[in-house]
C-alpha positions, -999 to +999 in steps of 0.1 A: +168+152-835+173+189-827+204+199-808+183+213-780+164+181-775+196+160-776+213+183-750+182+179-727+182+141-731+219+138-723+215+161-692+186+140-680+205+107-683+236+121-665+214+134-637+198+100-631+233+084-630+245+111-605+215+108-582+216+070-583+252+070-573+246+095-544+216+074-532+237+042-533+268+056-515+253+081-490+215+080-485+209+042-483+237+036-457+223+065-436+188+051-437+201+016-428+221+031-399+190+048-386+169+016-389+195-005-373+197+019-344+160+016-338+162-022-338+192-021-313+172+002-290+143-023-289+166-052-282+183-032-254+149-025-238+141-062-238+174-071-223+168-044-196+135-060-187+151-094-184+179-081-162+153-063-141+134-096-136+167-114-127+175-087-101+141-092-084+149-129-082+182-122-066+165-100-039+140-128-031+169-151-022+173-131+010+140-146+022+143-180+038+119-204+020+131-238+029+156-235+058+167-263+082+143-287+097+152-307+129+129-335+141+136-353+174+121-377+199+129-376+236+122-403+262+124-394+299+128-424+322+115-423+358+134-436+388+120-470+383+134-471+347+101-469+329+092-441+305+074-413+322+077-386+296+077-389+258+082-357+238+083-352+200+094-319+186+101-304+152+119-271+145+112-257+110+134-227+101+115-219+068+081-218+085+096-204+117+076-229+137+084-250+168+060-280+169+059-303+199+037-330+215+037-348+248+028-383+238+010-402+267+032-430+281+001-453+283-003-452+245-001-488+232+020-499+202+029-533+188+061-550+199+082-576+182+057-604+187+027-583+177+013-576+211+001-540+220+023-527+249+022-493+266+051-471+256+062-467+292+072-504+292+083-507+256+105-477+249+131-482+277+139-516+262+146-502+227+177-487+213+188-467+182+169-473+150+141-492+168+133-461+188+132-440+157+110-466+140+084-463+168+087-426+168+079-424+131+050-449+135+035-428+163+037-395+143+038-405+107+069-382+103+104-390+095+121-386+129+158-381+126+171-379+162+164-395+195+176-391+231+168-412+262+172-393+294+174-405+330+180-389+364+217-382+359+212-368+324+184-345+336+206-333+365+234-324+341+209-305+318+195-284+347+230-274+357+235-258+322+203-237+324+197-202+335+177-202+368+154-231+359+123-236+381+093-257+386+059-248+401+047-272+427+009-272+433+011-285+469+037-293+495+056-326+489+068-345+520+081-380+521+107-402+539+141-399+524+149-432+506+182-433+525+163-440+557+136-463+543+152-495+555+161-481+589+125-470+596+106-497+578+074-504+597+080-475+622+050-452+626+055-418+610+051-400+642+082-417+656+104-408+626+126-377+632+116-348+610+151-345+595+146-379+578+120-364+556+124-346+523+102-315+521+095-295+489+074-264+496+044-255+475+049-228+449+079-220+427+111-239+434+144-233+417+157-264+401+191-279+407+205-314+407+193-322+442+158-311+436+156-331+404+166-362+424+141-354+452+113-350+427+121-381+408+123-402+440+088-390+451+064-419+452+034-412+475+017-446+471+023-468+502+024-499+481+053-485+461+033-487+429+047-465+401+038-429+402+050-408+372+029-377+373+056-355+390+084-369+369+065-362+337+059-326+348+096-323+356+107-334+322+082-312+304+091-282+325+128-286+318+121-292+280+102-259+276+127-238+295+158-254+280+148-245+244+138-209+251+161-182+238+176-176+273+170-210+287+206-221+287+237-203+300+253-200+266+255-217+232+282-241+244+257-259+267+246-286+241+283-294+235+289-298+272+258-319+276+267-342+248+293-359+269+265-368+294+241-382+268+264-395+240+256-432+249+218-426+249+214-406+217+222-406+180+230-369+180+266-362+171+288-331+176+284-325+138+246-325+142+249-299+170+271-278+147+245-279+120+214-271+141+228-249+169+214-217+153+178-229+155+178-249+187+168-221+211+137-210+193+109-222+216+100-186+225+108-169+192+092-192+166+055-199+163+045-226+188+024-254+176+014-278+203-003-311+193-025-329+217-020-366+210-055-382+203-067-416+212-071-425+175-036-432+160-047-425+125-059-390+135-025-384+151-006-390+119-029-365+101-024-339+128+014-341+127+015-338+089-009-308+089+013-291+115+044-296+093 
């Protein structure tokens, strides 16, 4: 082998060793760093997208989806003790709806011995869970609360309201019950005018005295029950009480509780829980249900209303 060729061969081998060493120590780590950086950027982008989705979920939590739901059943007794007014209502915070129904007192339901009895006779004889059971059967809904009101309870409610009123379609005039025995059998023309209770036609401001006068009104000479005016009275007070400005202040339910504590299963803790959605009759969507003659249709209507 010539010396020139030998020198070339040695130089070539040395060059390979040098470039190999440089590639192993410098070029390869550099390429790996670049590649790893690209991979990290991609993972970072994926994480960013995930965090973005999580943030949008957090924002949606500000929108009320479920909310509180309060379902109650009210029985309004007339002066003769029978049920003149039966009101179901359900306040749904999530749907922002106030659903209610005036259930006819003549509606018949089964009693303990299997006989169909009008609600006006049956409900005043029931208490506690038995009232809730009948309410659930009538509506097909899980009714949580009940209240049974009479004249004294209604008078107390009216006193806690802001300028409550009732519209009277015609003048009401009848002998004051205080003088009924004294003037029994005496012709009306001979009875002094001051012995009569007179309620003028038109709008009348409600107070305890007017509540009592309206509930004592019984125009039938034979003293047969007459609940039309009492029913109107309960329904009028109901709609005005639950309006946003219907009561004097938010302490009204607490004050009224002392008057109804023995005729309801509502507790002070329940009032605490639902006080913020009670006065929503005029701010939520109203859904009035007209109770049908067919009970099975009624259940479907209540469930559809929510």
